[in-house]
N, C-alpha and C positions, 0 to 999 in steps of 0.2 A: 388500502391494499394489504391483504394478509399474505406476505411473501415468505416462502420457505425454500430450502436448498435440497437438491437431489440430482438425479440423472434424467435427461430428456431423450438423449440418443445413445444407443439404439432403442432402448426401452425406457419408459417413464417409471421412475421409482423415487419415492421420498426417502431422503437420508434417514437411517435408523434412529439417530439421536433426535432428529426433527420429528419423527413419528411419536416418540415418547413425549416430546414437548407438546405436541398437538393433543395427545390423548390424556396425559396425566397433569399437565400444567395449565394449558390454555382451555382444555375441555371444549374444543370446537365441535359443534354438532354435525352429524352426517348430513350432507346436502348443502352445507354452507359453501360459498364461493371462496376459493383460495388460488394463489399463484405459486408457481414453482420455477426456479431458475437453476441452471447448472453452473452459473458463475462464468460461463464462456460466451455470454451474450444471447443465449436462447431463453425463451420464456414460454411457459405453458399455463393455460388458464382452464379452470374447470371446477367441479364440485368434489367435496370430500366424501370418500367412501371409508367405512369402518367395518373391520372384521375382527372382533375381539380387540386385541391390543395393536393390531395392524392398521395403518392408515395408508390410503392410496388415493390417486387422483383420477376421477372420471373426466377425461379431457373433453373440452369444448373447442379450444383453439390453441395452436402453437405458433408463436412468432419467432422466426429464426434471425440470428445475426442483428440484434439491436445495435444502434449506433454506439461507438466507443467515444470516450472523452478525447478531446484534442486541444492542445498538444498532450501527448503522453508524457507522464512524469515518472522517472525512476530516481528514488533517493537512496543513496548508500550512506548509512549512518552507523556510528559506533554505539554499541549498547551502553547504557548508563549503569553506574554501580547500583543505583536504586532501580530495580526492574520496573517499578510502577511508572517511572517516567517514560520509558521506552514503550510501555503498553499504552500510555496516554497518547504518545505520538502516533502509534500505529492506528489506534481507533480514530483519531481526528483526521489524519492524513487519508485514511480510507474513506471517511465521510466526504472529504473534499476531492475525491476522484483520482487519487494516486494510482498509477498502473503497476508499479513494481517497487519492492523494498528489499534492499540487501543489507544485512548486518555485517559490518566490517570490523576486523580485528586489527587495530592499529598499535603503534608502540606504546601509547598511553591508555589503551583500553583496559579498564579494571575488571570488567565482568567477562569471563571467558566461557561460562557455562550458561546455555540458554535452553529453555523449553520451547523449541520452534513450533511444535505441534500446538501448544497453547496459544502462541502468538498468531498462528494461522487461523485458529478457531475464533480468536478475537476479531481478526480482519473479516471473517465470514459474517460474524454477528453484526459488525458495524456496516457491512455491505447491505445486509438485509434491512437493518434499521434505516439506512439512507436510500433504500430502494434502488440499489445498484444491480445490474445484470451482468456486469463484467467485474469479477472479483480480482483484487490485486494479487500479484505473485509475491510471496514472502520467502526469500531465499535463506539458505543456511548461513551460519556465520562463516565468513570468507576472509582469508588473509588479505591484507591491504595490497601486498606486493603481487598477489595473484589477480586481484580484482582489476588493478589498473591496466593489466595486459589486455583486458577485454574492451577497453574504452575507445570511443570515437571522439577525438579531440574537437571535432566540429560541433558536437552537441553536448559536451561535458564541461561542467564548471565545478569549482571547489570554493566553499565558503570557509574562510579562516580569519583569525583575529590578529594576524601579524601586520600591524599598521605600517611597518617599514618596507613591506613588499607591495608591489603594484597590484591594485585590484580595480576592476571595473564596477560601475554601479549596476545593481540588479535590474533597474528599469530599462537599461540599454539593450538587454537580451531580447526583449519582445520585438525589437526592430530587426532581429535576425530572421524572423518569420520561420522558426523551426517547428517541425511537427513532432519531434521527440526531444526530450531533455533529460539529462542525468546530472544530479547534484550530489556532491560528496560533503557530508557534515561530520566534523571531527568529534572526538570524545571530550569529556571534561579535561581541561588542560590543553585542548586543541591538538591539531596535527603537529608532529615534530618538524623542525626545519628540514631535516633530511627527507621526510615524506613530502613536504611541500616542494622541495627541489626535484624529487622524483616526478611529481606531477608536472612541474614546469618543463622538465626534460621531455615529457610526453605531450607537450604543447597544450596542457589543460589550463584554461583561463581561470584566474581567481576573481571572485566577486565579493563585494561588500554588501552586507545586509543592513547597513545603517550605522549610526554612531554608537548605539547601545551595544553592550556585550550581552549576547543571548546565550541561555543554556542550550545544551545539545538538543533536547526535545523541542524547545521553543523555536530554535533555528529551523528544525525540520518542519514543524507545523507552519511556520511563517512562509517557507518556500512553497509548501503545499497550498496555502491560502492564496499566495501570489499567483501560482499557476491556475488555481480555481477561477480567479478573476479574469484570466485570459480565455477560458473555455467559452 
């Protein structure tokens, strides 16, 4: 499947960057079959039309509202000092069906400046590569204190490394039969005790990801892979 990104409703249009990729890099011939998704669950199938440097779709079929992944997974994660690590996480989590990503600014977050547009483009590229028709939402960097105000304690969990604090085993969560999950993953150096107490005050349960201490991006990818196994 040659899958590209663009608009389907109200009118079908291939994204301009995708058009350049089709004509200048892939050099797909006119009349070849391609697919187009808007990242919102809609899919169009047809043949490629070329007019100079412009590429368009001669539609054969449109399929609306393709099935979403379940359970939906939202990971709130602190960006790493080395941006390559968080880019790795976004790519792999996208491939494994994550629904939403929020970058959170915690007390120990070292990286404060992010190119969110670049991260969103990476999630789109990973979505196409893995043939996803629902692209994940990638939110702007958000203050930890603001983010926790939006959480539902029934469906939200925090992974931290403070062994002296009570944590439930990750595998027990699947017994809750939840359709939506939110996980908070801390920065290098973990959440502060004050932040963990704030979460506890908001009735957010803490979970253990195992005996090993995982890097931030590894913990995020691990949770995404665990959720992928539930789908």
